[in-house]
C-alpha positions in Angstrom: 88.9 96.6 142.1 86.1 94.1 141.2 86.7 90.7 139.5 85.2 88.8 137.1 85.4 85.0 137.8 89.1 83.1 137.6 89.2 82.5 133.3 89.5 78.2 132.6 92.4 76.2 133.0 95.3 76.7 130.7 95.7 74.0 128.1 98.2 71.1 129.0 101.3 72.7 127.0 100.7 76.0 128.4 100.4 74.3 132.1 103.7 72.6 131.5 105.8 75.8 131.1 104.1 77.3 134.0 105.0 74.7 135.8 108.6 75.3 135.5 108.7 78.5 137.4 108.3 77.3 141.2 106.0 78.7 143.6 106.9 80.0 146.8 106.6 78.1 150.2 104.6 81.2 151.2 103.0 82.8 148.1 99.4 82.7 147.2 98.9 83.2 143.3 95.7 84.6 142.6 94.9 85.4 138.7 91.5 86.3 137.9 89.6 87.9 134.9 89.3 92.1 134.8 86.5 94.3 133.4 87.7 97.6 132.9 87.0 100.0 129.5 88.9 102.3 127.1 86.8 105.6 125.8 83.6 103.5 125.8 84.8 100.0 125.0 84.6 97.1 127.5 87.5 95.1 127.8 88.2 92.1 130.2 91.8 91.5 131.0 93.9 89.1 133.3 95.8 89.9 136.7 98.0 87.6 138.2 99.9 87.9 141.8 101.1 87.1 145.1 98.1 87.7 147.8 100.4 87.0 150.1 102.9 89.6 149.9 101.8 93.0 151.9 104.1 95.8 150.0 103.8 97.3 146.8 105.8 95.4 144.1 107.0 96.3 140.8 104.2 95.3 138.0 104.4 94.1 134.4 101.8 95.1 131.6 101.4 92.0 129.4 100.1 92.3 125.3 98.6 89.5 123.5 99.3 88.5 120.3 96.8 88.5 117.0 94.6 86.3 118.9 93.9 88.4 122.0 93.6 87.6 125.7 94.3 83.7 125.6 96.5 81.1 127.3 100.1 82.9 126.2 99.3 85.5 127.9 97.8 84.7 131.2 100.5 81.8 131.3 103.0 84.8 131.4 101.1 86.6 133.8 100.9 83.7 136.6 104.7 82.8 136.0 105.5 86.6 136.8 103.5 86.7 139.7 105.0 83.3 140.5 108.3 85.9 140.1 107.4 88.0 142.3 105.6 91.4 140.2 102.0 91.8 140.2 100.9 91.0 136.3 98.2 92.6 134.2 97.4 90.9 130.5 95.7 93.1 129.2 92.8 93.7 126.4 93.7 95.3 123.5 90.7 94.4 120.9 87.5 94.4 123.4 85.8 92.0 125.9 84.8 88.8 124.1 87.3 90.0 121.1 89.1 86.7 120.6 89.8 86.1 117.2 90.6 82.5 115.4 91.9 81.9 112.1 91.8 84.5 109.3 90.0 86.8 111.4 93.1 87.2 113.5 95.5 89.4 110.9 91.9 91.2 109.8 91.2 92.1 113.9 95.0 93.0 114.6 95.0 95.4 111.1 92.9 97.1 112.2 95.2 98.3 114.9 98.1 98.7 112.5 96.5 100.7 110.8 95.7 102.9 113.8 98.9 103.3 115.7 97.2 106.0 117.6 94.4 103.6 119.0 96.7 100.8 119.8 99.2 102.8 121.7 95.8 104.5 123.5 94.6 101.3 124.4 97.8 100.0 125.8 97.8 103.3 128.1 94.2 102.0 129.5 96.1 98.6 130.6 98.6 100.8 132.1 96.7 103.1 133.6 94.5 100.3 135.2 97.4 98.5 136.6 99.2 102.1 138.1 96.4 102.4 140.1 96.2 99.1 141.5 97.1 99.1 145.6 99.3 96.3 145.1 101.6 98.0 142.5 104.5 100.0 143.1 103.4 102.5 140.7 106.6 104.0 139.9 107.8 100.7 138.9 106.0 99.6 136.1 107.4 97.6 132.6 105.1 96.7 129.4 106.3 93.4 127.8 104.7 91.7 124.2 104.1 88.6 122.0 103.9 88.9 118.5 101.2 91.9 117.9 101.6 93.0 121.7 105.7 93.1 121.0 104.6 95.7 118.2 102.0 97.6 120.7 104.6 97.7 123.4 107.1 99.3 121.5 104.6 102.0 120.2 103.4 102.2 123.5 107.3 103.4 124.3 106.6 105.8 121.6 105.1 108.0 123.4 107.0 108.5 126.1 105.0 106.5 129.0 106.6 106.1 131.7 107.4 102.6 132.1 111.1 101.5 133.4 111.5 99.1 130.6 109.6 97.8 127.4 110.2 93.8 125.7 109.2 92.9 122.8 109.4 89.4 122.3 109.0 88.5 118.4 107.2 91.7 117.9 107.4 93.0 114.3 109.5 96.2 114.3 108.0 99.4 112.8 110.7 102.7 111.7 109.0 105.9 112.1 109.2 108.6 109.6 109.6 111.2 110.8 110.7 109.6 113.9 109.4 110.0 116.9 112.4 108.2 118.7 113.2 110.9 120.7 110.0 110.8 123.1 111.0 107.4 124.2 111.7 107.3 128.5 111.7 103.6 128.6 114.5 101.4 128.1 114.3 98.8 125.5 114.9 94.9 125.2 113.7 93.4 121.9 114.1 89.8 121.1 113.7 88.2 118.0 113.9 85.4 116.0 116.7 84.7 113.6 114.8 83.4 111.0 111.7 85.0 111.2 110.1 86.0 107.9 108.0 88.8 109.7 110.9 90.3 111.0 113.7 90.2 108.6 117.2 91.5 108.8 116.3 95.0 106.9 113.3 95.6 109.4 115.5 94.8 112.4 119.0 97.2 111.1 115.9 100.6 110.1 114.6 100.5 113.3 118.4 100.1 115.0 119.4 103.0 112.9 116.0 105.1 114.2 116.5 104.8 117.7 120.3 105.4 117.4 119.4 108.9 116.2 117.9 108.9 119.7 121.0 108.4 121.6 119.4 109.0 125.1 117.6 105.9 124.7 118.7 102.7 125.8 118.0 99.9 124.1 119.4 96.0 123.1 118.7 93.8 120.4 119.0 90.0 121.1 118.6 87.2 118.0 117.9 83.9 118.0 119.1 81.5 115.5 116.7 79.1 114.2 114.1 81.1 115.8 110.7 81.4 113.7 107.7 84.0 114.2 106.4 83.1 117.6 109.0 81.3 119.0 107.5 81.8 121.7 104.3 80.2 122.0 104.3 76.0 123.0 102.2 73.7 121.4 102.6 74.9 118.1 105.6 73.9 115.5 106.7 77.0 115.0 107.8 76.8 119.6 111.4 76.6 119.9 112.2 76.4 123.7 115.7 77.1 123.9 115.2 79.8 122.4 112.2 80.9 124.9 113.6 79.4 127.8 117.1 81.9 126.6 114.6 85.1 125.8 112.8 84.7 129.2 115.9 84.9 131.1 117.2 88.0 129.2 113.5 89.3 130.1 113.8 88.6 133.8 117.3 89.8 134.1 116.3 93.1 132.2 113.7 93.4 135.1 115.6 93.0 137.9 118.2 95.7 136.2 115.3 98.0 135.5 113.8 98.0 138.5 116.3 98.3 140.9 
């Protein structure tokens, strides 16, 4: 594996949240930018792991919001690495594509309109992580935030061999005709009770589709008063209680699916 130089330091709000997860006494957390590609498109992800661990470890693919690979997924990858996982923040847009302002929904819209492309971009990151020498390829999970939460659930619909898939305040797309029967992973959907992007009717439609695939193991948890993007620190939408609860829910979920 080849690595680029380490990414810039996290912004203070993200660093403060990261420090809530302790580092093991003997742990050596390494985090670096990683160049890879998908069908000729250069991509740049972010890998975090405990380099002091020799044996292969369970791994988590982390999917970014519509701003691309940034402080939130870098922080989450480091939090996961401190917790004993190999974590890889995949790049769904392309190297250097990190939109801000009105550019972000426009960029994300390209993938919402082409779900096959979105699924295949996730698959590229998943494949890269599967092949990493520090990873147990039989124990992988996928988590995503906002746009990345949608991407994670779309990837699950491909029948991907992930043990678990977690969506944090991601959009819920019910498919007609349904392809939920293809889902092999356990699903954990963590959503805000005051999220206009994911209204009650969207949750109901998503749940109804999953009920049509009785083999799928799924759970939806709603956090009262939580708006869209409730896990993003440093914004007026951040809800520390919902963030902490959703993170603990994910940790328990990973413990279960990786047994």
